[in-house]
N, C-alpha and C positions, 0 to 999 in steps of 0.2 A: 364783727361790727361793734361789739361792746368796747373794743380797745382803740377805736379811732379817735376818741376825745376823752379827756378826764371826766367831764360831766356825765357822759354816757355810762361809764363804768361805776362811778361813785353814786350817781343818782339811781342807777339800777339796784345797787346794793342797799341804798337807803330806802328805796321803795319796799324791798323785801323786809328790811328791818322794821319798818312802820308796823307791819302786821305781826312780825315775830315777837317784838317786845311787848306790844299791848295785848297780843294773844296770850302770852304767858301770864301777864299781870291780871287779865280778866279771869283766867282760870284760877289763879292764886286767890283773888278776891272771892270768887265763887266757892272755893274750898273752905275759906273762913266763914262765909255767910251760911253755907248749907252743911258744914261739918263733914266734908269728904275725908274719911279716915285714911284712904289709900293715897292721897295726894302727897308727893314727895316734899319734905320740908327742907328748904335750903340751909346750908351751913352758916349763912349770915342772915341778918334781918332782911326779910323780903322787901320791906320798904326801902332800905338802902340799896338793895339790888336793883329795884325798879328805878330809883333815882339815878344811880350810876350808869346803868345801861342805856337809859333814854338820853341822859345828858352827855355822855361820853361816846355813845355808840350810834344810836339812831339819828339824832339831829346832826351831829358832826359829820356823818357820811355825806349829807347834803352840803354842809358848810365847806368841807374840804374839797368836794367836787367843784363848788363855785370858786373857791379861792385858787385852786390849782389851775382853773381856767382863766380867771380875770386878773390875778395878781401880776403876771407878766405884762398884761395890757395896761394896768394902772401905772406901771413903772417903765413902760416903753422898752421891754425886754422880749427876747424871742419866746415863743410858746414852749411849754414843757413837753418832753417826749414821754413815750410809754415807759421808759426806764425810770421815770420820776414818779408817775402817778399809779402805775400798776402795783408796786410794792406797798404803797400807802393803802390802797383799796384792799389788797389781800390781807394785810396785817390787821387793819381796823375791823373789817367785816368778818374775817376769819376768827378774830378774837371775840367779836360780839357773839357769833354763833357758838363757839366753844364755851363761852361764859354761860349762855343759856342752857346748854347741855349740862353744865356744872350745877345749875339750879334744879335740874330734874333728877339728880341722884348720883352724879359723878363729881363730887366736890373738888377733886384735884383739877378738873377741867375749868373750873371757875378761875383758879389762880392762873392757869395757863392762858386762858382767854384774856384776862386783864393784862397780863404781861405782854401778850401779843399786840393788844391795842396800844399799849405804851410804846412798843417798837414802832408802830405806825405813826404815832404822834411825834416821836423824836425824828423819824424820817421826814415827815411833813415839815416840821419846824426847821430842820437843816436845809431842805430844798427851798422853802420860801425865804429863809434867812439869806441864803446865797443870792437869790434873785434880788432881794432888797439891797444887799451890800454891793452888788454889781451895778445897780441903777445909778445914773448920773444925778437924777432928781428924785428925792424920796418925799412921800407925802404922809400926812397924818393918818390917813385911812390904812395904809400899808403897815405903818408902825403900830397902830392900835390893834389890828387883827393879829399881827405877829406877837404882840405882848399878851393878848388873850390866849393864843395858842400855847405860849410859854407857861401861863398859869394853869391851863388845862393839862399840860404835861406834868406839871408839879402836882396837880390834883390826882392824876392817875398813879403817880409814883407814891403819893401818900396812901392811896388805897391798897396798892401792892404791899406797902409796909404793914398796913392794918391786917391784911390777909395772912401775913407771915408773923403775926403776934404782937404788933405794936398796939398801944392803948386805943380804945374806941375813939379818942379824940382825933386820931389820924383818919379814921373813916369819916367822921363828921366834917373835918377840914376838906376832904375830898368831895363830899356831897355839896358843901357850900361853894367851893371853888368852881364846881361845875356850873352852878347857876349864875353866880355873880362875878366869877373870874373869867369864865370861858364863854358861855352862851350870850348873856346880856351884852357884854362889850362888843362881841362880834356882830350880833343882830343889830344893835343900835348903830354901829359904825357903817355896816352895809346899808342900813336904812338911810343914814345921813348922806351917803354918797349916791345911792341909786334912786331913791324915791324922787328927789328933785331932778335928777338927770332924766329919768323916764318921763316925768311930768313935763319937763321943759321941751322935750322932743315932740310932744303931742298937743298939749293944751295951748290954746290961743291966749296971748296976753299973759303968759305965765312968767313970774319972776322967780328965778332960781335963788334959793337961800340956803347956803351951807355955812353957817357961822363958824369961824375958826375956833372960837372959844368953847363950843359946846362939847366936843369930843373929850378934851382934857378935863373939863369940869365934870362931866358925867363920870369919867373914870375916877376922879377924886371922891365923888359922893358915893359911887357904887362900892369902892374899896372901904369907905367909912361904914357903909351898911354891912359889908362883909365882916369887918372887924367887930362891930357891935354884936352881930349874931354869934360869932365865934366865942366872944367873951360873955355871952348870955346877958346882954344889956338891951333886951328887946323893948323895954319901956322907953329907951332913948332913940329908937330907930327913926322916930319922926324927925329928928335933927337932919338926917340924910334924906329920908323919904319924901318929906314935904317939898324940899327944893327940887328933888328929882321929878315929882309929879308935876310941878310947875314948868320945869324945863321941857319935859316930854309934851305937855299940853301946848306950850308955846310952839314947839316944832310941828305938832299936829295941825295947828292953825296957820303957821308960817308957810307950810307946804301947800296951802290953798286947795284943800280937797274939793271945794265947790267948783273949781275949774277942772277937776280931774276925774269926773264921773264917767267919762267916755274915753277910750273903750273900757270894757269891764275889767280887763287885767289891771289897768291903772287904778280903777276904783277899789279893787280888792286889796291892793297895796296900802292905800290910805285907810281903808276900813280896818285892816289888820293892825296898823300902827295905833289906831285909836284905843285898842285894849291896853297899851302900855301906860299911858297916864292914869287910866282907871285903876290898873293894878297898884300903882304906887299911891294913889289916893286911898285905896283900901288898906295898904300897908300903914299909911299915916294914921288912919282912923283906928286901926288895931293897936298901934303903939300908943296913941293918945289915950285910948280906953284903958290900957294897962296902967298908965299913970294915974288916971282918975279913979278907976274902979278895981284895979288889980285883977282883971279878968281878960282872958283871951277869947274874944267874941266871934272871930271870923275863922279861926283855925287855919287850914291851908288854902282858904279861898283866894287870898291875894296872890299866893304863889301860882295857883292854877289858872287864874285869870291871865297872868303873864305867860305861863308855860303852854296852856292850851290855846288861850285867846291870841296872844301875840306871837309866840314861837310857832304854834301849830298853824294858825291862819296865814302867817307870813311865809311859812314853808310852802303851803299850797300856792299862794299867790306868786312868790318869787320863783319857785321851781317850775311852775307852769309857764311863767314869762320866759325863763331861760330855755326851757325845753322847747317851746314853740319857736323862739328866736333862733336856736341852734339846730333845729330840725327842718328849717325852711317852711314852717307853717305860719299862717296869719297870726298876728299878735292879738288874739281874741280869747276871751274867757268863754270857752265852749260849755256845752251842757254838763258834761261829767265834772270838770273842775268846779263849776258853779254849784252843782249838787253837793260835792264834797265840802266846799267852803260854807254853804248854808247849813248843812248838817253839823259842821264843826262848831258853828256859833251856838247851836242848841246844846252841844256837848258841854260847852263852857257853862251854860246855865245849869245843866244837870250836875256838873261838878261843884258848882257853888251851892246848889240845893243839898248836896251830900254833907256839906259842912254846917249848914244852918238849920237843919231839921232833924227829926227823929229817924231811926232805922238807917243809920249812915252807911252801913255795909251794903244794903240793898241798892241804895242810890249810887254807890261807887261801882258796883257791878253793872248797873244800867249805863253809867257814864262810860265805862271801859268798853262795853259792847257797842255803845253809840259811836265811839271812836272807830272801831273796826268796821261798822256799817258805813260810816262816812267815807273812810279811806279805801275800802275794797275796790269800788269801780275805778277810782282815780289811780290806784296802784296798778290795776290790770291794764288800763289804758297806757299808763306811763311805761310799763315794762314792754309793751308792744312797740311803742315809739323808739325806745332805746335799742331794740333788737332789729329794727328795720332801717333801710337807707333814708337819707334826708328826702323830704318831699320835693325839693327843688333840684335834686340830682347832684348837688355839690358834696364834697367830702366833709367829714367832721361829725 
């Protein structure tokens, strides 16, 4: 049953990865907070390990499952076969699991895991690249997602180099590329294409707005942000972040969320996107404060408003939408997805609190445990759906 469609296999792996990655991170944070002497210390920075495996393993399992499903449809090409998506799922998820074992006391498995994930990325890039090249008409969304996947592949390659002795800068490049080269461009591109599409199919009097200028402009500004961070010019990030906050806020309004509050699945997509302009408004404030007072006042709060608020919430909303649509279920936000979504909004607030108050480690542990509590029922329900036939009796 898992192998009947790419989204089944990849989403199944992603659902398991949601608990695996944050489970390890919650234990690592607790070991720091409570001084667990027996907890295994990774061979690399645990912070970098957390960033790399969440950005290149957990979230991309869902993204790749989505892209391997819709990419051929976007380009009017035949659906991909098991021979295409099974190796990608096996390499990325297998590497993700090996890497976590490497963090628990077998350091050589960390390198093996990241290398295996890299094989999965290269395979996915080649497969999707061939689909794009074979298409008679190519669109900006396909090009954008493929470009982001190329940068993600470069980021993993940079981290492999770091693991084999390259300077720490190679590791930093990998971490930053994961956020601003891979995740944000793909998330925004998919939002740009799918939120107006889903809204236009349901909302009465809805005007579909997908401006052609916004994807390339966002790319240019995100790359500017990336370069400024890599060259440690954080006081100048506002030059990129203020325009990004405005562009994202314009889209949030142009997509007319007031017309899209029914059904709940559609509302969840719009509510998830609302975190993105807020994240870049916070990035702008932080950068401006560095100019004025030479102090970092928000820490990692802007990053986690984007990572937990936008990436995490959009994961729940979009994956639930695709899962219901491809399993023959009504396109409704049922109780379990709503519970996960609502609790995740609280996790965002907890994560911000960890940056802005005292006893940071305690609040980080609480936020990580909150993630696990929020996702556990959703994961269990999702796993059951992927392991059972479609509710309407169709294949897929």
